[in-house]
C-alpha positions in Angstrom: 83.8 11.9 -6.7 86.6 12.9 -9.0 85.7 16.6 -9.4 85.1 17.1 -5.7 88.4 15.4 -4.9 90.3 17.8 -7.1 88.5 20.9 -5.9 88.6 20.2 -2.2 91.7 18.0 -2.4 92.0 14.4 -1.3 92.9 11.3 0.6 93.5 10.0 4.0 95.4 6.7 4.0 97.9 5.8 6.8 100.4 5.1 4.0 100.6 8.9 3.4 100.7 9.8 7.0 104.4 10.5 7.0 106.0 11.5 10.3 107.1 15.1 10.7 110.8 16.0 10.8 112.4 15.1 14.1 115.2 16.9 15.8 118.6 15.2 15.8 119.4 16.7 19.1 120.2 14.6 22.2 116.8 13.0 23.3 117.6 13.9 26.9 117.7 17.6 26.0 114.8 19.8 27.2 111.6 19.4 25.2 111.7 23.1 24.4 115.0 22.6 22.5 113.4 19.8 20.5 110.3 21.9 19.7 112.5 24.8 18.6 114.5 22.5 16.2 111.3 21.0 14.8 109.9 24.5 14.2 113.1 25.6 12.5 113.0 22.5 10.2 109.4 23.3 9.4 110.2 26.9 8.6 113.1 25.8 6.3 110.8 23.4 4.4 108.1 26.0 4.0 110.7 28.4 2.7 111.7 25.9 0.0 108.1 25.5 -1.1 107.6 29.3 -1.0 110.7 29.7 -3.2 109.0 27.7 -5.9 105.7 29.7 -5.6 107.5 33.1 -5.4 107.3 34.7 -8.8 104.8 32.2 -10.1 102.1 34.1 -12.0 100.8 31.3 -14.3 101.3 27.6 -14.9 100.1 25.0 -17.3 100.7 21.2 -17.4 99.3 17.9 -18.6 98.2 15.7 -15.7 97.3 12.1 -15.0 95.3 11.2 -11.9 94.6 8.0 -10.1 92.4 7.4 -7.0 92.8 4.2 -5.0 91.2 2.8 -1.9 94.3 3.1 0.3 95.2 -0.6 -0.4 96.6 -0.1 -3.9 93.3 -0.9 -5.7 92.7 1.8 -8.3 89.1 3.1 -8.2 89.3 5.7 -10.9 91.8 7.2 -13.3 91.7 10.3 -15.4 93.8 12.7 -17.5 93.7 16.2 -18.9 95.4 19.6 -18.8 95.6 22.1 -16.0 95.9 25.9 -16.2 96.6 28.2 -13.3 96.5 32.0 -13.0 97.5 33.5 -9.7 95.8 34.7 -7.7 92.7 32.5 -7.4 92.1 31.1 -10.8 92.5 27.6 -12.1 91.0 25.3 -14.8 91.2 21.5 -14.8 90.2 20.2 -18.3 89.5 16.5 -18.1 89.7 14.7 -21.4 89.7 11.1 -20.2 87.7 9.1 -19.4 85.1 11.8 -20.2 85.0 15.5 -20.7 84.7 17.3 -17.4 85.7 20.7 -16.1 86.6 22.2 -12.8 87.1 26.0 -13.1 87.7 28.8 -10.6 87.3 32.4 -11.8 88.4 34.0 -8.6 84.9 34.3 -7.2 83.1 31.1 -8.1 83.9 27.5 -8.8 82.2 25.6 -11.6 81.9 21.8 -12.0 80.8 20.8 -15.4 80.1 17.3 -16.8 79.5 17.3 -20.5 78.0 13.9 -20.7 75.5 14.6 -17.9 74.8 18.1 -19.3 75.0 19.4 -15.8 76.9 22.2 -14.1 77.3 23.0 -10.4 78.5 26.4 -9.2 79.3 27.7 -5.7 81.1 30.6 -4.2 84.8 30.3 -3.4 85.1 30.6 0.4 87.7 30.1 3.2 87.0 26.4 3.3 89.0 26.1 0.0 91.9 28.1 1.4 94.0 25.0 2.2 93.3 22.9 -0.9 96.1 21.9 -3.2 94.5 23.9 -6.0 94.5 27.1 -4.0 98.0 26.2 -2.8 99.2 26.7 -6.4 96.8 29.3 -7.6 96.5 31.4 -4.4 98.7 34.0 -2.8 100.4 34.4 0.5 102.8 32.2 2.4 102.5 28.4 2.5 103.3 28.4 6.2 100.2 30.4 6.9 98.0 27.5 5.7 100.1 24.4 6.2 102.6 22.8 8.5 105.4 21.9 6.1 108.2 19.3 6.5 110.9 18.0 4.2 110.9 14.3 3.3 113.8 12.2 2.0 114.2 12.2 -1.9 112.3 9.4 -3.6 112.0 8.4 -7.2 114.3 11.2 -8.3 112.1 13.8 -6.7 112.5 16.1 -3.7 109.4 15.7 -1.5 107.6 17.9 1.0 104.7 17.1 3.3 102.0 19.7 3.9 99.4 19.3 6.7 96.5 21.8 6.8 96.4 24.0 9.9 92.6 24.3 9.5 90.2 21.4 10.3 87.6 22.4 7.7 89.3 20.8 4.7 88.4 17.6 3.0 91.9 16.2 3.2 94.5 15.5 5.9 97.9 15.5 4.2 99.5 16.4 0.9 102.9 15.5 -0.5 104.4 17.4 -3.4 107.4 16.3 -5.4 109.8 18.5 -7.3 112.3 17.7 -10.0 115.0 20.4 -10.2 112.6 23.0 -9.0 109.7 21.9 -11.3 106.5 20.4 -9.7 106.1 16.9 -10.9 103.8 15.0 -8.5 101.2 15.4 -5.8 99.9 12.7 -3.4 96.9 13.5 -1.3 95.1 11.7 1.5 91.4 12.5 2.3 89.0 11.7 5.1 87.5 8.9 3.1 90.7 6.9 3.3 91.3 7.2 -0.5 94.6 8.1 -2.1 94.9 10.5 -5.0 98.0 10.8 -7.1 98.6 13.5 -9.6 101.5 13.4 -12.0 102.4 16.5 -14.1 104.3 16.7 -17.4 104.9 19.2 -20.2 104.6 22.0 -17.7 105.1 25.7 -18.6 105.7 28.4 -16.1 104.7 32.1 -16.4 103.2 31.9 -19.8 100.5 34.2 -21.2 97.1 32.7 -20.8 93.9 34.0 -22.4 91.5 35.5 -19.9 88.6 33.5 -21.2 90.3 30.3 -20.1 89.0 31.1 -16.6 85.5 32.0 -17.6 82.6 29.6 -18.0 79.2 30.0 -19.5 77.0 26.9 -19.4 76.1 25.7 -22.9 72.4 25.8 -23.9 70.4 23.1 -22.3 72.8 22.5 -19.4 71.1 22.0 -16.0 72.8 24.5 -13.6 72.7 23.7 -9.9 73.8 26.2 -7.3 73.9 30.0 -6.9 71.8 31.5 -9.7 70.8 28.1 -10.8 68.1 25.6 -9.9 
């Protein structure tokens, strides 16, 4: 489901299961030396991602999203605009193919479908700590939540791979691509063997965002499911 994929993050195809960075040391060297080199490479990659997030207080961007079955067959596509306010707040406004909303106010997450006149709400908890949404909108070091490795440049972007350290997430691996320090793309692989691609454009960093962007009150007549609802 599209909203669940974004909130919990996505996709688990072998095509996204990139290998971690390997040491260039002599293969006959002791295993401890190889492990130390790999750990150093991971720490360096995490530092690069942290560098982007350091000083990030807010972010807004247009996004396009596709979800495929892991074999290149597109199952769903969508588009809209994303707003982030650190720490812990985000808003995904879907405009295509229909109006939907995923919103975190720092305490709860809302999922709203205008056509269905239905809203779901649940508390934010630690199971969301390693999702891509919280990666951008959260606080703290990336290396605390992910094992990070640097990948070769591709398509004009510098790529990094993030693997969650915790097993209670809905996805197995994430790739993020930067263009001259700006986030431009995310690939995600979930446990359903589906691939989600997010492409960002018209991004703006550290802009003033109205507080009510991260507040949601269900319109009259909307069926609310979850805490405080039905």
